[in-house]
C-alpha positions, 0 to 999 in steps of 0.5 A: 673220486670215481671208485672205492679205494683199495684201502676201503676194501682192505679195511672192510676185509679186516673188520669182517675178518675180525667179526668172523674170528670172534664168531668162530672162537665162540663156536669152538673153532679156531679164530684164525679160520674165521678171520681168513674166511671173513677177510678173503670171502667177505659175506660168503665167509661170514655165512660159512662161519655161521654154519660151522658147528662146534668141535665135538671133542668128548667132554669139552665144556664150552668156554672153560680152558683145560686145567692141566695136561695130566689127570687130576680132580679140579673144581667142576666147571659146570658147577653141578658138583664140587669136583670133576675129574680131568683125564688129561684130555677132556672132562670125565663123567666122574665127580666128587662132592664132600669126599663121595664119588659119583658119575654125572655125564656132561651130556 
């Protein structure tokens, strides 16, 4: 009864790793990076995850999965227009409403 067991350290590492993974994913980073930082570096890993910036891929709309690897018109994920052009890698500024095309940058 003299010390904290190895099981406690492992369990707390898994819990903190999971928390960091959720935070990292919410910030647009890979969840596994957050888990590794939280599991191995404890509170320092949590601080590192909180300081990570979102990935700056042009045209990425937070929380919206890319629809398809090919270019196509898809429902506008921002909800500002009827359709937005997915160019195969990112959302473009080209939009369409009721058959009329337009230009509306995401940022």
